[in-house]
Backbone as CSV, one residue per row, in Angstrom:
resi,resn,N_x,N_y,N_z,CA_x,CA_y,CA_z,C_x,C_y,C_z
1,MET,-13.785,-22.847,-0.705,-14.298,-23.877,-1.620,-15.823,-23.847,-1.622
2,ASP,-16.425,-24.028,-2.789,-17.880,-24.076,-2.914,-18.420,-25.319,-2.213
3,GLN,-19.671,-25.225,-1.758,-20.226,-26.326,-0.980,-21.647,-26.672,-1.400
4,LEU,-21.938,-27.965,-1.436,-23.292,-28.476,-1.570,-23.683,-29.061,-0.215
5,ARG,-24.882,-28.697,0.252,-25.316,-29.164,1.568,-26.668,-29.865,1.473
6,ILE,-26.766,-30.966,2.159,-28.048,-31.635,2.366,-28.224,-31.771,3.875
7,LYS,-29.306,-31.217,4.396,-29.502,-31.164,5.843,-30.748,-31.938,6.243
8,ASP,-30.599,-32.739,7.292,-31.717,-33.463,7.907,-32.410,-34.420,6.929
9,LEU,-31.597,-35.192,6.214,-32.147,-36.256,5.365,-32.501,-37.439,6.250
10,GLU,-33.774,-37.790,6.304,-34.230,-38.875,7.162,-34.221,-40.205,6.404
11,VAL,-33.642,-41.213,7.054,-33.545,-42.542,6.461,-33.936,-43.570,7.524
12,TYR,-34.789,-44.508,7.139,-35.115,-45.608,8.048,-34.197,-46.780,7.694
13,ALA,-33.369,-47.170,8.666,-32.359,-48.196,8.383,-32.164,-49.078,9.606
14,TYR,-31.199,-50.015,9.506,-31.092,-51.104,10.472,-29.664,-51.224,11.025
15,HIS,-29.220,-50.199,11.715,-27.873,-50.191,12.278,-27.942,-50.096,13.796
16,GLY,-27.019,-50.786,14.469,-26.961,-50.726,15.919,-26.370,-51.992,16.501
17,LEU,-25.932,-51.900,17.745,-25.310,-53.038,18.419,-26.330,-54.099,18.820
18,PHE,-27.551,-53.666,19.107,-28.548,-54.590,19.648,-29.333,-55.274,18.529
19,GLY,-29.713,-56.521,18.776,-30.444,-57.288,17.786,-31.728,-56.610,17.351
20,ALA,-32.434,-56.001,18.292,-33.701,-55.345,17.973,-33.491,-54.191,16.990
21,GLU,-32.346,-53.506,17.111,-32.067,-52.397,16.194,-31.896,-52.900,14.767
22,LYS,-31.246,-54.030,14.636,-31.045,-54.586,13.296,-32.307,-55.257,12.756
23,GLU,-33.180,-55.681,13.643,-34.404,-56.361,13.206,-35.540,-55.374,12.941
24,LEU,-35.743,-54.434,13.868,-36.869,-53.508,13.755,-36.500,-52.216,13.027
25,GLY,-35.227,-51.850,13.097,-34.792,-50.620,12.451,-35.164,-49.382,13.241
26,GLN,-34.713,-48.232,12.739,-35.007,-46.963,13.395,-34.675,-45.818,12.447
27,ARG,-34.959,-44.626,12.885,-34.749,-43.429,12.066,-33.319,-42.908,12.252
28,PHE,-32.698,-42.587,11.128,-31.401,-41.920,11.127,-31.541,-40.613,10.353
29,VAL,-30.753,-39.632,10.731,-30.805,-38.326,10.080,-29.389,-37.959,9.632
30,LEU,-29.249,-37.587,8.352,-27.937,-37.301,7.781,-27.816,-35.828,7.420
31,ASP,-26.687,-35.248,7.815,-26.290,-33.914,7.357,-24.977,-34.074,6.602
32,VAL,-24.930,-33.618,5.355,-23.723,-33.796,4.553,-23.358,-32.487,3.862
33,ILE,-22.060,-32.200,3.838,-21.522,-31.045,3.124,-20.425,-31.557,2.199
34,LEU,-20.548,-31.252,0.899,-19.549,-31.625,-0.086,-18.856,-30.360,-0.590
35,ASP,-17.534,-30.353,-0.540,-16.745,-29.242,-1.065,-16.233,-29.595,-2.458
36,TYR,-16.541,-28.770,-3.431,-15.973,-28.932,-4.767,-16.147,-27.629,-5.539
37,ASP,-15.390,-27.460,-6.603,-15.399,-26.239,-7.397,-16.617,-26.239,-8.319
38,MET,-17.508,-25.265,-8.112,-18.729,-25.176,-8.908,-18.628,-24.162,-10.047
39,THR,-17.435,-23.638,-10.308,-17.285,-22.566,-11.290,-17.816,-22.960,-12.663
40,GLN,-17.387,-24.113,-13.172,-17.801,-24.516,-14.517,-19.305,-24.718,-14.593
41,ALA,-19.874,-25.358,-13.580,-21.322,-25.579,-13.576,-22.063,-24.244,-13.534
42,ALA,-21.574,-23.312,-12.724,-22.230,-22.011,-12.594,-22.161,-21.213,-13.892
43,LYS,-21.053,-21.319,-14.607,-20.872,-20.538,-15.839,-21.590,-21.151,-17.035
44,THR,-21.659,-22.482,-17.075,-22.163,-23.151,-18.274,-23.534,-23.804,-18.106
45,ASP,-24.028,-23.875,-16.862,-25.295,-24.565,-16.600,-25.202,-26.049,-16.946
46,ASP,-23.997,-26.596,-16.827,-23.727,-27.992,-17.213,-23.846,-28.880,-15.982
47,LEU,-24.869,-29.741,-15.963,-25.100,-30.608,-14.807,-23.950,-31.592,-14.603
48,THR,-23.272,-31.990,-15.684,-22.173,-32.952,-15.551,-20.985,-32.363,-14.806
49,ALA,-20.944,-31.037,-14.696,-19.874,-30.376,-13.946,-20.295,-30.109,-12.511
50,SER,-21.436,-30.631,-12.132,-21.950,-30.439,-10.780,-22.388,-31.788,-10.225
51,ILE,-23.078,-31.759,-9.100,-23.610,-32.972,-8.476,-25.101,-32.778,-8.277
52,HIS,-25.880,-33.708,-8.762,-27.346,-33.647,-8.655,-27.721,-33.989,-7.208
53,TYR,-28.167,-32.965,-6.465,-28.418,-33.210,-5.039,-29.594,-34.151,-4.806
54,GLY,-30.540,-34.202,-5.745,-31.646,-35.152,-5.605,-31.153,-36.582,-5.726
55,GLU,-30.294,-36.825,-6.723,-29.738,-38.166,-6.887,-28.824,-38.518,-5.719
56,LEU,-28.077,-37.529,-5.235,-27.208,-37.773,-4.077,-28.036,-38.186,-2.866
57,ALA,-29.160,-37.519,-2.628,-30.019,-37.869,-1.498,-30.557,-39.293,-1.643
58,GLN,-30.927,-39.651,-2.873,-31.411,-41.012,-3.115,-30.302,-42.037,-2.898
59,ASP,-29.095,-41.711,-3.372,-27.958,-42.618,-3.178,-27.647,-42.801,-1.703
60,LEU,-27.640,-41.717,-0.940,-27.357,-41.809,0.496,-28.387,-42.698,1.192
61,THR,-29.641,-42.544,0.794,-30.703,-43.372,1.371,-30.458,-44.842,1.053
62,HIS,-30.159,-45.137,-0.206,-29.918,-46.523,-0.624,-28.697,-47.098,0.093
63,TRP,-27.585,-46.340,0.103,-26.359,-46.834,0.743,-26.579,-47.066,2.231
64,CYS,-27.366,-46.216,2.854,-27.621,-46.347,4.294,-28.459,-47.584,4.596
65,GLN,-29.291,-47.985,3.652,-30.217,-49.092,3.889,-29.688,-50.443,3.424
66,GLU,-28.572,-50.467,2.661,-28.155,-51.729,2.073,-27.348,-52.613,3.020
67,GLY,-26.944,-52.097,4.166,-26.187,-52.903,5.114,-26.703,-52.731,6.529
68,LYS,-26.070,-53.456,7.449,-26.420,-53.367,8.867,-25.120,-53.289,9.665
69,GLU,-24.789,-52.090,10.124,-23.545,-51.873,10.855,-23.800,-51.800,12.360
70,ASP,-22.818,-52.230,13.128,-22.925,-52.108,14.580,-22.808,-50.647,15.018
71,LEU,-21.880,-49.935,14.414,-21.562,-48.571,14.847,-21.935,-47.565,13.767
72,ILE,-22.442,-46.401,14.196,-22.730,-45.354,13.221,-21.430,-44.719,12.718
73,GLU,-20.333,-44.905,13.462,-19.028,-44.473,12.949,-18.682,-45.243,11.669
74,THR,-18.948,-46.562,11.701,-18.694,-47.390,10.522,-19.596,-46.971,9.371
75,LEU,-20.848,-46.723,9.665,-21.788,-46.278,8.640,-21.311,-44.978,8.004
76,ALA,-20.923,-44.013,8.818,-20.473,-42.724,8.294,-19.235,-42.885,7.431
77,TYR,-18.293,-43.714,7.877,-17.050,-43.936,7.130,-17.346,-44.542,5.758
78,LYS,-18.228,-45.536,5.726,-18.559,-46.189,4.467,-19.329,-45.265,3.531
79,LEU,-20.182,-44.418,4.088,-20.906,-43.463,3.254,-19.944,-42.468,2.611
80,ILE,-18.955,-42.016,3.366,-17.963,-41.093,2.815,-17.186,-41.761,1.687
81,ASP,-16.816,-43.006,1.883,-16.106,-43.749,0.844,-16.940,-43.805,-0.434
82,ARG,-18.241,-44.081,-0.299,-19.116,-44.166,-1.464,-19.256,-42.807,-2.149
83,ILE,-19.310,-41.747,-1.373,-19.436,-40.407,-1.958,-18.213,-40.072,-2.804
84,PHE,-17.021,-40.284,-2.253,-15.807,-39.982,-3.005,-15.708,-40.843,-4.260
85,LEU,-16.091,-42.103,-4.155,-16.000,-43.007,-5.295,-16.986,-42.615,-6.394
86,ALA,-18.184,-42.212,-6.008,-19.222,-41.881,-6.980,-19.045,-40.494,-7.584
87,HIS,-18.353,-39.608,-6.862,-18.272,-38.211,-7.299,-16.824,-37.717,-7.236
88,PRO,-16.048,-37.952,-8.293,-14.642,-37.537,-8.313,-14.448,-36.029,-8.144
89,LEU,-15.479,-35.225,-8.427,-15.371,-33.776,-8.256,-15.128,-33.384,-6.801
90,VAL,-15.625,-34.176,-5.871,-15.620,-33.802,-4.461,-14.204,-33.811,-3.894
91,GLN,-13.859,-32.749,-3.193,-12.556,-32.630,-2.560,-12.616,-32.862,-1.049
92,LYS,-13.785,-32.638,-0.449,-13.910,-32.774,1.005,-15.343,-33.141,1.342
93,VAL,-15.501,-34.008,2.335,-16.834,-34.422,2.798,-16.918,-34.235,4.305
94,SER,-17.977,-33.587,4.733,-18.323,-33.526,6.150,-19.675,-34.203,6.311
95,LEU,-19.718,-35.265,7.117,-20.941,-36.054,7.247,-21.258,-36.300,8.717
96,GLU,-22.454,-35.915,9.119,-22.941,-36.197,10.476,-24.098,-37.179,10.379
97,VAL,-23.998,-38.263,11.130,-25.063,-39.265,11.214,-25.697,-39.151,12.596
98,LYS,-26.972,-38.799,12.606,-27.694,-38.629,13.869,-28.599,-39.844,14.106
99,LYS,-28.715,-40.183,15.378,-29.507,-41.354,15.757,-30.484,-40.924,16.856
100,PRO,-31.596,-40.294,16.461,-32.513,-39.724,17.469,-33.229,-40.764,18.308
101,TRP,-33.335,-42.002,17.801,-34.001,-43.055,18.577,-32.991,-43.977,19.256
102,ALA,-31.823,-43.474,19.522,-30.794,-44.292,20.172,-31.328,-44.847,21.500
103,PRO,-31.000,-46.119,21.802,-31.509,-46.746,23.025,-30.800,-46.230,24.274
104,VAL,-31.058,-44.981,24.606,-30.468,-44.349,25.796,-31.618,-43.894,26.686
105,PRO,-31.762,-44.442,27.891,-32.916,-44.138,28.752,-32.766,-42.802,29.485
106,LEU,-32.475,-41.760,28.728,-32.324,-40.424,29.294,-32.928,-39.422,28.316
107,PRO,-33.362,-38.271,28.820,-33.949,-37.271,27.912,-32.860,-36.606,27.063
108,LEU,-32.877,-36.875,25.774,-31.926,-36.242,24.855,-32.564,-36.118,23.484
109,GLU,-32.068,-35.190,22.697,-32.633,-34.961,21.368,-32.109,-35.972,20.356
110,THR,-30.798,-36.215,20.385,-30.207,-37.161,19.444,-28.797,-37.520,19.887
111,CYS,-28.289,-38.628,19.378,-26.876,-38.967,19.467,-26.331,-38.943,18.041
112,SER,-25.092,-38.535,17.870,-24.572,-38.446,16.508,-23.059,-38.569,16.486
113,VAL,-22.536,-38.876,15.293,-21.099,-38.797,15.037,-20.910,-37.958,13.786
114,LYS,-19.784,-37.277,13.722,-19.470,-36.440,12.569,-18.062,-36.758,12.093
115,LEU,-17.930,-37.142,10.834,-16.631,-37.428,10.233,-16.356,-36.417,9.131
116,VAL,-15.122,-35.964,9.065,-14.692,-35.034,8.025,-13.458,-35.626,7.349
117,ARG,-13.515,-35.793,6.036,-12.387,-36.318,5.280,-12.180,-35.463,4.037
118,GLN,-10.909,-35.296,3.650,-10.617,-34.518,2.457,-9.530,-35.196,1.638
119,LYS,-9.534,-34.926,0.358,-8.518,-35.486,-0.513,-7.191,-34.769,-0.294
120,ARG,-6.119,-35.547,-0.363,-4.777,-35.004,-0.242,-3.927,-35.531,-1.388
121,ARG,-2.957,-34.724,-1.796,-1.948,-35.187,-2.740,-0.754,-35.684,-1.923
122,VAL,-0.319,-36.890,-2.220,0.728,-37.549,-1.433,1.828,-38.027,-2.372
123,LEU,3.079,-37.807,-1.973,4.221,-38.345,-2.706,4.715,-39.579,-1.963
124,ILE,4.802,-40.694,-2.681,5.169,-41.983,-2.085,6.373,-42.543,-2.827
125,GLY,7.326,-43.071,-2.061,8.474,-43.743,-2.647,8.284,-45.242,-2.602
126,LEU,8.610,-45.919,-3.702,8.502,-47.371,-3.790,9.877,-47.959,-4.065
127,GLY,10.152,-49.122,-3.483,11.407,-49.808,-3.739,11.267,-51.303,-3.570
128,SER,12.101,-52.056,-4.285,12.111,-53.518,-4.174,13.482,-54.031,-4.570
129,ASN,13.999,-55.029,-3.821,15.262,-55.669,-4.238,15.235,-57.187,-4.033
130,GLN,14.029,-57.753,-3.999,13.881,-59.199,-3.903,12.901,-59.691,-4.958
131,GLY,13.195,-60.857,-5.536,12.298,-61.438,-6.527,12.240,-60.613,-7.796
132,ASP,11.085,-60.623,-8.438,10.862,-59.836,-9.652,10.536,-58.410,-9.226
133,ARG,11.538,-57.556,-9.214,11.383,-56.221,-8.640,10.322,-55.392,-9.364
134,ALA,10.345,-55.421,-10.684,9.361,-54.644,-11.446,7.940,-55.152,-11.182
135,ALA,7.786,-56.472,-11.117,6.466,-57.047,-10.833,5.998,-56.661,-9.434
136,ASN,6.920,-56.583,-8.492,6.560,-56.176,-7.132,6.040,-54.741,-7.109
137,LEU,6.699,-53.845,-7.839,6.244,-52.457,-7.910,4.873,-52.383,-8.585
138,ASP,4.702,-53.144,-9.665,3.407,-53.173,-10.350,2.301,-53.654,-9.416
139,ALA,2.598,-54.702,-8.654,1.594,-55.268,-7.754,1.218,-54.270,-6.659
140,ALA,2.204,-53.537,-6.149,1.926,-52.545,-5.116,1.028,-51.437,-5.654
141,LEU,1.309,-50.970,-6.856,0.486,-49.920,-7.454,-0.936,-50.424,-7.699
142,ALA,-1.069,-51.668,-8.119,-2.394,-52.246,-8.355,-3.188,-52.335,-7.052
143,LYS,-2.529,-52.738,-5.989,-3.219,-52.854,-4.703,-3.582,-51.480,-4.146
144,MET,-2.743,-50.485,-4.397,-3.089,-49.126,-3.982,-4.347,-48.662,-4.705
145,ALA,-4.445,-48.963,-5.998,-5.636,-48.583,-6.764,-6.887,-49.277,-6.229
146,GLU,-6.738,-50.520,-5.774,-7.876,-51.243,-5.205,-8.398,-50.572,-3.941
147,GLN,-7.518,-49.839,-3.252,-7.906,-49.121,-2.037,-8.303,-47.682,-2.340
148,HIS,-8.601,-47.406,-3.609,-9.037,-46.076,-4.058,-7.979,-45.007,-3.812
149,ILE,-6.708,-45.425,-3.864,-5.599,-44.470,-3.837,-5.277,-44.197,-5.301
150,ARG,-5.693,-43.041,-5.799,-5.652,-42.755,-7.240,-4.272,-42.269,-7.670
151,LEU,-3.733,-42.922,-8.672,-2.434,-42.533,-9.209,-2.581,-41.272,-10.052
152,VAL,-1.814,-40.242,-9.713,-1.820,-38.989,-10.469,-0.697,-38.991,-11.500
153,GLN,0.502,-39.329,-11.057,1.636,-39.447,-11.975,2.697,-40.341,-11.339
154,ALA,3.518,-40.934,-12.203,4.548,-41.861,-11.737,5.855,-41.578,-12.459
155,SER,6.950,-41.693,-11.728,8.270,-41.533,-12.330,8.670,-42.818,-13.045
156,GLY,9.758,-42.729,-13.792,10.367,-43.940,-14.300,11.025,-44.695,-13.157
157,ARG,11.528,-45.868,-13.463,12.152,-46.707,-12.432,13.661,-46.710,-12.619
158,ILE,14.364,-46.596,-11.488,15.827,-46.537,-11.536,16.403,-47.623,-10.638
159,GLU,17.542,-48.157,-11.040,18.237,-49.119,-10.198,19.241,-48.374,-9.348
160,THR,19.258,-48.648,-8.053,20.125,-47.924,-7.127,20.805,-48.894,-6.174
161,GLU,21.937,-48.461,-5.669,22.642,-49.244,-4.667,21.928,-49.125,-3.321
162,PRO,21.981,-50.151,-2.495,21.295,-50.104,-1.189,21.855,-49.006,-0.295
163,TRP,20.991,-48.496,0.571,21.324,-47.396,1.483,21.202,-47.902,2.905
164,GLY,22.146,-47.566,3.776,22.025,-47.926,5.188,23.081,-48.888,5.694
165,GLY,23.996,-49.353,4.821,25.118,-50.153,5.287,24.910,-51.648,5.325
166,VAL,23.741,-52.131,4.947,23.475,-53.572,4.949,23.802,-54.119,3.551
167,GLU,24.623,-55.153,3.491,24.992,-55.736,2.200,23.789,-56.483,1.619
168,GLN,23.426,-56.112,0.390,22.244,-56.693,-0.242,22.235,-56.328,-1.719
169,ASP,21.258,-56.862,-2.448,21.159,-56.615,-3.886,20.665,-55.199,-4.168
170,PRO,20.913,-54.691,-5.380,20.438,-53.355,-5.763,18.913,-53.266,-5.740
171,PHE,18.437,-52.067,-5.585,16.996,-51.801,-5.548,16.514,-51.272,-6.886
172,LEU,15.246,-51.490,-7.142,14.531,-50.798,-8.199,13.603,-49.814,-7.497
173,ASN,13.791,-48.526,-7.783,13.054,-47.476,-7.072,12.187,-46.658,-8.015
174,GLN,11.138,-46.102,-7.426,10.194,-45.282,-8.177,9.513,-44.326,-7.201
175,ALA,9.013,-43.200,-7.717,8.207,-42.273,-6.914,6.887,-42.048,-7.634
176,VAL,5.827,-41.908,-6.869,4.510,-41.635,-7.447,3.832,-40.526,-6.670
177,GLU,2.979,-39.811,-7.365,2.073,-38.869,-6.725,0.684,-39.472,-6.779
178,VAL,0.027,-39.530,-5.628,-1.313,-40.111,-5.573,-2.265,-39.136,-4.907
179,GLU,-3.544,-39.416,-5.084,-4.594,-38.658,-4.414,-5.396,-39.637,-3.571
180,SER,-5.624,-39.275,-2.316,-6.359,-40.161,-1.419,-7.113,-39.349,-0.380
181,TRP,-8.305,-39.832,-0.011,-9.055,-39.179,1.057,-8.766,-39.813,2.416
182,LEU,-7.961,-40.846,2.442,-7.627,-41.487,3.714,-6.856,-40.526,4.601
183,ALA,-7.171,-40.520,5.882,-6.389,-39.740,6.834,-4.966,-40.288,6.861
184,PRO,-3.967,-39.447,7.188,-2.568,-39.897,7.113,-2.285,-41.213,7.815
185,GLN,-2.762,-41.389,9.037,-2.513,-42.642,9.755,-3.208,-43.815,9.075
186,ASP,-4.383,-43.566,8.534,-5.116,-44.612,7.820,-4.383,-44.984,6.539
187,LEU,-3.837,-43.982,5.855,-3.054,-44.246,4.652,-1.826,-45.074,4.985
188,LEU,-1.152,-44.722,6.076,0.019,-45.491,6.503,-0.341,-46.945,6.751
189,GLN,-1.410,-47.186,7.490,-1.810,-48.559,7.784,-2.190,-49.320,6.510
190,THR,-2.779,-48.623,5.555,-3.132,-49.251,4.280,-1.875,-49.671,3.530
191,LEU,-0.859,-48.805,3.497,0.388,-49.136,2.810,1.122,-50.269,3.513
192,LEU,1.108,-50.271,4.848,1.743,-51.361,5.594,1.041,-52.692,5.306
193,ALA,-0.283,-52.647,5.187,-1.037,-53.868,4.882,-0.701,-54.378,3.479
194,ILE,-0.499,-53.460,2.538,-0.107,-53.858,1.183,1.270,-54.500,1.209
195,GLU,2.215,-53.914,1.961,3.546,-54.505,2.084,3.455,-55.926,2.628
196,ALA,2.685,-56.098,3.694,2.555,-57.423,4.301,1.895,-58.402,3.340
197,ASP,0.898,-57.931,2.599,0.195,-58.799,1.661,1.112,-59.267,0.534
198,LEU,2.097,-58.424,0.186,3.041,-58.789,-0.866,4.237,-59.579,-0.336
199,GLY,4.241,-59.845,0.966,5.251,-60.736,1.529,6.403,-60.073,2.242
200,ARG,6.284,-58.776,2.552,7.394,-58.143,3.253,7.456,-58.631,4.697
201,VAL,8.668,-58.971,5.131,8.922,-59.354,6.519,9.986,-58.414,7.068
202,ARG,9.696,-57.758,8.184,10.623,-56.791,8.752,11.544,-57.495,9.754
203,GLU,12.762,-57.793,9.312,13.728,-58.479,10.161,14.955,-57.613,10.444
204,VAL,15.530,-57.036,9.398,16.741,-56.225,9.523,16.428,-54.802,9.085
205,LYS,16.745,-53.825,9.942,16.515,-52.429,9.585,17.330,-52.081,8.346
206,TRP,16.644,-51.454,7.353,17.262,-51.083,6.074,17.784,-52.307,5.326
207,GLY,17.201,-53.463,5.624,17.620,-54.692,4.965,16.846,-54.942,3.686
208,PRO,17.070,-56.098,3.058,16.376,-56.426,1.810,14.874,-56.543,2.019
209,ARG,14.124,-56.230,0.972,12.672,-56.271,1.109,12.012,-56.510,-0.244
210,VAL,10.912,-57.230,-0.185,10.115,-57.474,-1.386,9.538,-56.161,-1.893
211,ILE,9.037,-55.360,-0.969,8.440,-54.073,-1.335,8.592,-53.106,-0.162
212,ASP,8.828,-51.870,-0.510,8.921,-50.809,0.489,8.075,-49.649,-0.007
213,LEU,7.124,-49.193,0.805,6.247,-48.085,0.459,6.380,-47.013,1.525
214,ASP,7.014,-45.897,1.178,7.263,-44.826,2.138,6.465,-43.579,1.787
215,ILE,5.729,-43.052,2.763,5.092,-41.748,2.595,6.186,-40.695,2.727
216,LEU,6.415,-39.949,1.666,7.474,-38.951,1.654,6.940,-37.571,2.038
217,TYR,5.890,-37.168,1.377,5.276,-35.857,1.630,3.762,-35.968,1.496
218,ILE,3.053,-35.214,2.347,1.607,-35.059,2.221,1.356,-33.566,2.088
219,GLY,1.371,-33.090,0.854,1.255,-31.656,0.637,2.298,-30.919,1.464
220,GLN,1.861,-29.865,2.125,2.756,-29.092,2.984,2.559,-29.431,4.470
221,GLU,1.946,-30.575,4.739,1.687,-30.959,6.134,2.955,-31.442,6.831
222,GLU,3.013,-31.171,8.115,4.079,-31.689,8.969,3.421,-32.538,10.057
223,ILE,3.835,-33.783,10.153,3.249,-34.722,11.106,4.364,-35.353,11.920
224,TYR,4.219,-35.329,13.230,5.194,-35.956,14.118,4.431,-36.812,15.117
225,SER,4.432,-38.112,14.872,3.751,-39.051,15.756,4.653,-40.261,15.932
226,PRO,4.358,-41.123,16.918,5.196,-42.310,17.111,5.258,-43.212,15.877
227,ASP,4.206,-43.209,15.057,4.147,-44.113,13.912,4.470,-43.446,12.580
228,LEU,4.296,-42.153,12.500,4.417,-41.482,11.208,5.066,-40.114,11.366
229,ILE,6.120,-39.883,10.594,6.763,-38.574,10.517,6.725,-38.124,9.065
230,VAL,6.150,-36.966,8.826,6.049,-36.392,7.485,6.452,-34.920,7.582
231,PRO,7.371,-34.453,6.698,8.032,-35.186,5.626,8.882,-36.344,6.158
232,HIS,9.113,-37.331,5.286,9.938,-38.465,5.674,11.299,-37.947,6.133
233,PRO,11.771,-38.365,7.309,12.992,-37.774,7.885,14.252,-37.946,7.051
234,TYR,14.285,-38.936,6.141,15.482,-39.158,5.335,15.301,-38.789,3.861
235,ALA,14.151,-38.228,3.520,13.864,-37.958,2.109,14.914,-37.055,1.475
236,ALA,15.326,-36.027,2.185,16.256,-35.041,1.613,17.686,-35.550,1.539
237,GLU,17.974,-36.717,2.133,19.341,-37.240,2.155,19.549,-38.367,1.158
238,ARG,18.490,-38.881,0.582,18.592,-40.099,-0.220,18.449,-39.777,-1.712
239,ALA,19.529,-40.018,-2.439,19.497,-39.774,-3.878,18.456,-40.646,-4.563
240,PHE,18.276,-41.884,-4.075,17.323,-42.790,-4.723,15.884,-42.342,-4.508
241,VAL,15.637,-41.477,-3.528,14.324,-40.871,-3.335,14.191,-39.614,-4.190
242,LEU,15.220,-38.771,-4.158,15.149,-37.478,-4.831,15.175,-37.586,-6.351
243,GLN,15.913,-38.551,-6.883,16.022,-38.635,-8.332,14.675,-38.911,-9.001
244,PRO,13.914,-39.909,-8.564,12.587,-40.082,-9.174,11.618,-38.943,-8.839
245,LEU,11.739,-38.359,-7.640,10.900,-37.207,-7.306,11.187,-36.033,-8.239
246,LEU,12.456,-35.881,-8.605,12.859,-34.798,-9.500,12.108,-34.885,-10.822
247,GLU,11.771,-36.079,-11.230,11.077,-36.293,-12.506,9.627,-35.844,-12.452
248,ILE,8.956,-36.047,-11.318,7.516,-35.767,-11.260,7.162,-34.527,-10.451
249,ALA,8.079,-34.063,-9.577,7.754,-32.910,-8.716,8.990,-32.054,-8.446
250,PRO,9.665,-31.568,-9.490,10.917,-30.827,-9.278,10.752,-29.535,-8.490
251,HIS,9.569,-28.926,-8.577,9.357,-27.637,-7.915,8.628,-27.761,-6.580
252,PHE,8.328,-28.988,-6.180,7.696,-29.182,-4.870,8.662,-28.730,-3.783
253,VAL,8.159,-27.972,-2.812,9.004,-27.420,-1.752,8.838,-28.220,-0.468
254,ASP,9.944,-28.721,0.040,9.944,-29.423,1.328,9.523,-28.427,2.408
255,PRO,8.427,-28.715,3.150,7.913,-27.740,4.114,8.815,-27.511,5.316
256,VAL,9.736,-28.424,5.590,10.650,-28.260,6.723,11.922,-27.541,6.290
257,ARG,12.512,-27.997,5.200,13.791,-27.436,4.749,13.626,-26.205,3.878
258,ARG,12.407,-25.946,3.427,12.104,-24.782,2.598,12.937,-24.768,1.319
259,LYS,13.177,-25.933,0.773,13.899,-26.051,-0.480,13.117,-26.950,-1.422
260,SER,13.246,-26.682,-2.729,12.558,-27.500,-3.716,13.258,-28.843,-3.864
261,ILE,12.566,-29.786,-4.465,13.172,-31.090,-4.740,14.412,-30.911,-5.609
262,ARG,14.359,-30.025,-6.573,15.534,-29.775,-7.419,16.722,-29.285,-6.589
263,GLN,16.470,-28.376,-5.661,17.552,-27.868,-4.806,18.106,-28.960,-3.899
264,LEU,17.226,-29.793,-3.354,17.675,-30.885,-2.499,18.506,-31.886,-3.303
265,TRP,18.070,-32.167,-4.533,18.807,-33.087,-5.400,20.189,-32.547,-5.724
266,GLU,20.264,-31.257,-6.036,21.552,-30.650,-6.366,22.510,-30.712,-5.178
267,ALA,21.978,-30.553,-3.957,22.816,-30.608,-2.770,23.360,-32.015,-2.545
268,VAL,22.527,-33.033,-2.809,22.955,-34.413,-2.633,23.966,-34.811,-3.700
269,GLU,23.823,-34.284,-4.890,24.683,-34.641,-6.005,26.068,-33.987,-5.945
270,LYS,26.220,-32.944,-5.138,27.519,-32.245,-5.053,28.566,-33.143,-4.411
């Protein structure tokens, strides 16, 4: 991937745990690398197909100075968020925030943190069987957009019988493809927060719910952690998941089963 780099951008700002740091300020140094496709800009000399590094440097300076954070980790995270929001072309950001005047009474050149975030395409399953089901799905999608989770495409909505053996009302289900720079665990926590905000209460496993937001696939990544398993362990077994996925991603290949969504759907339908 093509890269734009800005190295050793000096900014005087007011971040730190100590009161004096927020009052007197100090020097910070930023190194940033943006990954994006420069082909069109290179061929056409079109600035709108590129990123103006002078304006980017000015924006970074302004964003760095407009707040006062305790941690440079927080500063770096917020700067990355602003970069992705301001520049949709960017696919990946690597940002190092250096703090050469850090209050450490030892001989050192600098203290720094480095964060790397990249955009991912994610397939998410949505379901609701309480209240106004369609309104619940709409509200979830709206809240995802507020968190800069960009909707790429969405399936139609289907009514399905509940899965898992718990007697309850039918579900309204949907699948969406989104783009997000959030790390997988961060994305999971964001979706859980949206569920809670919309009133979901987890009482009965596979029981009725106002809203259910499941991460089904994150590209071809495989994740096995106590909180998150990707691909979703039941995705290939559930017709209510595969049917809407078939509409928006029929040729997507499950990285574990090595079969396309169409093949998985055909197996479930037999």
